[in-house]
C-alpha positions in Angstrom: -19.9 4.6 18.5 -22.7 5.2 16.1 -23.4 2.4 13.6 -22.9 4.8 10.6 -19.4 5.6 11.9 -18.5 2.0 12.5 -19.8 0.9 9.1 -17.7 3.7 7.5 -14.6 2.6 9.3 -15.2 -1.0 8.5 -15.9 -0.2 4.8 -12.6 1.5 4.3 -10.5 -1.0 6.3 -12.1 -4.1 4.8 -11.8 -2.6 1.3 -8.1 -2.0 1.7 -7.6 -5.4 3.4 -9.6 -7.1 0.6 -7.7 -5.5 -2.2 -4.4 -6.5 -0.5 -5.7 -10.1 0.0 -6.9 -10.4 -3.6 -3.5 -9.1 -4.9 -1.7 -11.7 -2.7 -4.1 -14.4 -3.9 -3.5 -13.6 -7.6 0.3 -13.1 -7.1 0.5 -16.7 -5.8 3.1 -18.4 -3.6 5.6 -15.8 -2.3 7.7 -18.3 -0.5 8.9 -20.1 -3.7 10.0 -16.9 -5.4 13.4 -16.7 -3.7 14.1 -20.4 -4.4 14.6 -19.3 -8.0 16.0 -15.8 -7.4 18.9 -14.6 -5.3 17.8 -12.8 -2.2 18.8 -9.2 -1.8 20.7 -8.0 1.3 18.4 -7.0 4.2 15.5 -9.2 3.1 13.3 -9.8 6.2 11.9 -13.2 7.0 8.9 -14.1 4.8 6.4 -14.2 7.7 6.9 -10.5 8.3 5.4 -9.3 5.1 1.8 -10.4 5.6 1.9 -9.1 9.2 3.2 -5.7 8.1 0.8 -5.4 5.2 -2.2 -6.3 7.3 -1.4 -3.5 9.7 -0.6 -1.0 6.9 -3.8 -1.8 5.0 -5.8 -1.2 8.2 -4.0 2.1 8.8 -4.5 3.4 5.3 -8.1 2.4 5.3 -8.7 4.1 8.6 -6.9 7.3 7.4 -9.1 7.3 4.2 -12.2 7.0 6.4 -11.0 10.0 8.4 -10.6 12.0 5.2 -14.0 10.9 4.0 -15.5 12.4 7.1 -13.2 15.5 7.4 -14.7 19.0 7.7 -13.5 20.3 4.3 -14.9 20.8 0.8 -16.2 17.8 -1.2 -13.7 18.7 -4.0 -10.7 18.6 -1.6 -11.9 15.2 -0.1 -12.6 13.9 -3.6 -9.1 14.8 -4.8 -7.4 13.2 -1.8 -9.5 10.1 -2.0 -8.8 9.8 -5.7 -5.1 9.6 -5.0 -5.8 7.1 -2.2 -7.6 4.8 -4.7 -4.8 5.3 -7.3 -2.1 4.3 -4.8 -4.3 1.3 -3.8 -4.5 0.2 -7.4 -0.7 0.5 -7.9 -0.2 -1.4 -4.7 -2.6 -4.1 -5.9 -0.6 -4.5 -9.2 2.9 -4.6 -7.7 2.7 -8.1 -6.1 1.2 -9.5 -9.3 3.8 -8.0 -11.5 6.7 -8.9 -9.2 5.8 -12.4 -8.0 3.2 -13.8 -10.4 4.7 -12.6 -13.7 8.3 -12.0 -12.5 8.5 -8.7 -14.3 11.0 -7.3 -11.9 11.7 -4.1 -13.8 8.1 -3.4 -14.7 7.3 -4.0 -11.0 10.0 -1.5 -10.2 8.3 1.2 -12.3 5.1 0.4 -10.5 6.5 0.6 -7.1 8.2 3.9 -7.8 4.9 5.3 -9.0 3.3 3.8 -5.9 5.9 5.5 -3.6 5.2 8.8 -5.4 1.4 8.3 -5.0 1.7 7.3 -1.3 3.8 10.4 -0.6 1.2 12.6 -2.5 -1.7 10.9 -0.6 0.0 11.4 2.7 0.7 15.1 2.0 -2.9 15.7 0.9 -4.3 13.8 3.9 -2.0 15.8 6.2 -3.2 19.1 4.8 -6.8 18.1 5.4 -6.3 16.3 8.8 -2.7 16.1 10.2 -3.5 12.8 12.0 -4.6 11.1 8.7 -1.3 12.2 7.2 0.9 11.0 10.1 -0.8 7.7 10.1 0.6 6.9 6.7 4.3 7.7 7.5 5.0 4.0 8.3 3.4 3.1 4.9 5.8 5.5 3.1 8.8 3.9 5.0 7.7 0.4 4.2 7.1 1.2 0.5 10.5 2.9 0.3 12.1 -0.3 1.8 10.1 -2.4 -0.6 11.4 -0.2 -3.5 14.9 -1.0 -2.4 14.1 -4.7 -2.2 12.6 -4.6 -5.7 15.6 -2.8 -7.3 18.1 -4.9 -5.4 16.4 -8.1 -6.6 16.2 -6.9 -10.2 19.9 -5.9 -10.2 21.3 -9.1 -8.6 19.3 -11.3 -10.8 
């Protein structure tokens, strides 16, 4: 593998992972949250969340790298990667809104916008490079599940 390709892959993966880690750091202690709030049905064990998010950030970073190197026009890539960065910003904000500030309904608006952005990104990536789109299907499913957890938590509390 050429150094340039490796650096590109690492840039996108580490950027996504870093944004996720920074969000978690700012959001604070996740484990104490449900000591104060009633847990929604189907809430997975706490250890699962960092594992899943670590994998998802790596996948989304790699798929963005693939788009950045795809054989298509600069404008098409720019538009798709703009949606990628928007969804990453919405993702960054969600944990902070939900856990740090306990703004459950504001976080719900954020996660709905995130789900829309992730679906748009996945569709755009898929039109450019089907593999890059398919890689993000688990991300859509996880954000959809997280949307349920957010609304359920807000409703029961």
